[in-house]
C-alpha positions as CSV (number, residue, x, y, z in Angstrom):
1,M,115.3,135.5,147.0
2,I,114.5,132.7,144.5
3,R,117.9,133.4,142.8
4,D,119.7,132.8,146.1
5,F,117.9,129.4,146.6
6,F,118.9,128.3,143.1
7,L,122.5,129.4,143.6
8,G,122.6,127.1,146.6
9,F,121.2,124.2,144.5
10,I,123.7,125.0,141.8
11,K,126.6,124.9,144.2
12,I,125.5,121.5,145.4
13,H,125.3,120.3,141.8
14,I,128.8,121.6,141.2
15,L,130.2,119.7,144.2
16,H,128.3,116.6,143.3
17,H,129.8,116.5,139.7
18,A,133.2,117.6,140.9
19,A,133.2,114.6,143.3
20,Q,132.6,112.3,140.3
21,E,135.3,113.7,138.0
22,P,137.0,117.1,137.4
23,I,134.7,119.6,135.8
24,Y,135.0,122.8,133.8
25,G,132.7,125.8,133.5
26,M,131.0,125.2,130.1
27,A,130.4,121.6,130.8
28,M,128.7,122.5,134.0
29,I,126.6,125.1,132.2
30,E,125.4,122.4,129.8
31,E,124.8,119.9,132.7
32,L,122.8,122.5,134.6
33,Q,120.7,123.3,131.5
34,R,119.7,119.6,131.4
35,H,118.2,120.2,134.9
36,G,116.4,123.3,133.9
37,Y,118.8,126.0,135.1
38,D,119.6,128.9,132.8
39,V,123.1,129.7,134.0
40,S,125.5,132.0,132.2
41,P,129.3,132.2,132.2
42,G,128.9,135.3,134.3
43,T,127.2,133.2,137.0
44,I,129.1,129.9,136.8
45,Y,132.7,131.2,136.8
46,P,132.3,133.3,139.9
47,L,130.7,130.3,141.7
48,L,133.6,128.1,140.7
49,H,136.1,130.7,141.7
50,G,134.3,131.2,145.0
51,L,134.1,127.5,145.8
52,E,137.8,127.2,145.0
53,S,138.8,130.2,147.2
54,D,136.6,128.8,150.0
55,G,138.6,125.5,149.8
56,Y,135.7,123.3,148.4
57,L,137.4,122.8,145.0
58,S,140.9,122.7,143.7
59,R,141.9,123.9,140.2
60,E,144.1,122.4,137.6
61,D,144.9,124.2,134.3
62,R,145.0,122.0,131.2
63,V,145.7,122.8,127.6
64,V,142.8,121.6,125.5
65,A,142.8,122.3,121.7
66,G,145.4,124.9,122.2
67,K,143.5,126.8,125.0
68,V,143.9,126.7,128.7
69,R,140.9,125.1,130.4
70,K,140.4,125.3,134.2
71,Y,139.3,122.0,135.6
72,Y,137.9,121.8,139.2
73,A,138.0,118.8,141.5
74,I,136.4,118.4,144.9
75,T,138.6,118.7,147.9
76,A,138.3,116.9,151.3
77,T,136.6,120.0,152.6
78,G,134.2,120.0,149.6
79,R,133.5,116.3,150.1
80,A,132.6,116.9,153.7
81,A,130.3,119.8,152.8
82,L,128.7,117.7,150.1
83,M,128.0,114.8,152.6
84,E,126.5,117.3,155.0
85,A,124.4,118.8,152.3
86,R,123.2,115.4,151.2
87,A,122.0,114.7,154.7
88,K,120.2,118.0,154.9
89,I,118.6,117.4,151.4
90,A,117.4,114.0,152.5
91,E,115.8,115.5,155.7
92,L,114.3,118.4,153.7
93,T,112.9,115.9,151.1
94,R,111.3,113.8,153.8
95,E,109.6,116.9,155.3
96,V,108.7,118.9,152.3
97,I,108.1,116.4,149.5
98,E,107.1,113.3,151.3
99,G,105.0,115.2,153.9
100,H,106.8,113.9,157.0
101,G,107.7,116.1,159.9
102,P,105.9,119.0,161.6
103,T,102.7,120.0,159.8
104,R,102.6,123.5,161.2
105,L,105.1,126.1,162.4
106,T,105.0,127.1,166.1
């Protein structure tokens, strides 16, 4: 269950960074490590491919140092999803971290 939560966080990180500039897998692995996530290529690449196939990212192949590197950029659909996620994160932060909202479940 915890892995599923973290995968959701990772997807939001990916969309956030792809909204700033095109990203590629190894750079995202390094960025996520800075935030304490231990993500392998076997995790990041399926996430990137899934976000692309779902229409949240677009892909451009570029030759870098003689090798093809896949760069991903956010799409309009991805940007809308990121904006919605930001609103939900803000609400969740207010309730869980700052202690606002209902104090008990009914």
